[in-house]
C-alpha positions in Angstrom: -9.4 17.0 -31.9 -9.3 13.6 -30.2 -6.9 13.0 -27.4 -4.8 9.9 -27.5 -4.1 7.8 -24.4 -0.4 8.1 -23.2 1.8 5.3 -24.2 2.7 3.4 -21.0 6.2 2.6 -22.4 6.9 6.4 -22.3 5.5 7.0 -18.9 7.7 5.8 -16.0 5.1 6.7 -13.5 2.1 4.8 -14.9 -0.7 4.6 -12.4 -2.7 1.4 -12.4 -5.8 0.7 -10.3 -4.7 -2.1 -7.9 -8.1 -3.7 -7.9 -7.3 -4.7 -11.5 -4.2 -6.6 -10.5 -3.9 -10.1 -9.0 -2.2 -10.7 -5.7 0.7 -12.2 -7.6 1.1 -9.1 -9.8 1.1 -6.9 -6.7 3.7 -9.2 -5.1 5.9 -8.8 -8.1 5.5 -5.0 -8.1 6.4 -4.8 -4.4 9.1 -7.4 -4.5 12.1 -6.7 -2.4 15.3 -5.6 -4.1 18.4 -7.9 -3.8 20.4 -5.5 -1.7 19.7 -5.0 2.0 16.8 -2.6 2.4 13.9 -1.7 4.5 10.4 -0.5 3.7 8.2 1.9 5.7 4.5 1.8 5.1 2.5 4.3 7.2 -1.0 5.7 7.2 -1.9 9.1 8.6 -5.0 11.3 8.0 -4.7 15.0 7.3 -4.5 15.8 11.0 -1.6 13.3 11.5 -3.6 10.6 13.2 -3.3 6.9 12.3 -6.7 6.1 13.7 -10.0 7.1 12.2 -13.4 7.9 13.8 -13.8 4.3 14.8 -10.4 4.3 16.7 -8.8 2.0 14.1 -7.2 2.4 10.7 -10.2 0.7 9.0 -12.1 3.9 8.7 -9.1 5.6 6.9 -8.5 2.8 4.4 -10.2 0.9 1.7 -10.4 -2.9 1.1 -7.7 -2.5 -1.5 -5.4 -0.6 0.9 -5.7 -3.4 3.4 -5.1 -6.0 0.6 -1.9 -4.3 -0.4 -0.8 -4.0 3.2 -1.3 -7.8 3.7 0.8 -8.5 0.6 3.6 -6.2 1.7 3.6 -7.7 5.2 3.6 -11.3 3.8 6.9 -10.6 2.1 8.5 -8.9 5.1 10.9 -10.6 7.5 10.0 -8.3 10.3 6.8 -6.2 10.9 6.9 -3.5 13.6 3.5 -2.3 14.9 2.9 0.4 17.5 1.4 -0.8 20.8 -1.7 1.4 20.4 -2.3 0.1 16.9 -1.9 -3.4 18.1 -4.4 -2.9 20.9 -6.9 -1.1 18.6 -6.8 -3.2 15.6 
């Protein structure tokens, strides 16, 4: 018996590979709501560290992760970065 792909209109948690989306499409997905809000974007490994083996987040992330972070930060009014992250990155 063949399995049919789920209908995305019925799945509110549709997962899409971000590498297939343009920067504009990602910007639209991550657009800020009209009401006052904040967004927290944080990266930790399984041990709770935000730095990988190279001492930066680069070894914990992919190119697409960093692309998405740039898009999110571009839309933000304020970006807070920890002192150690700033020194390492």
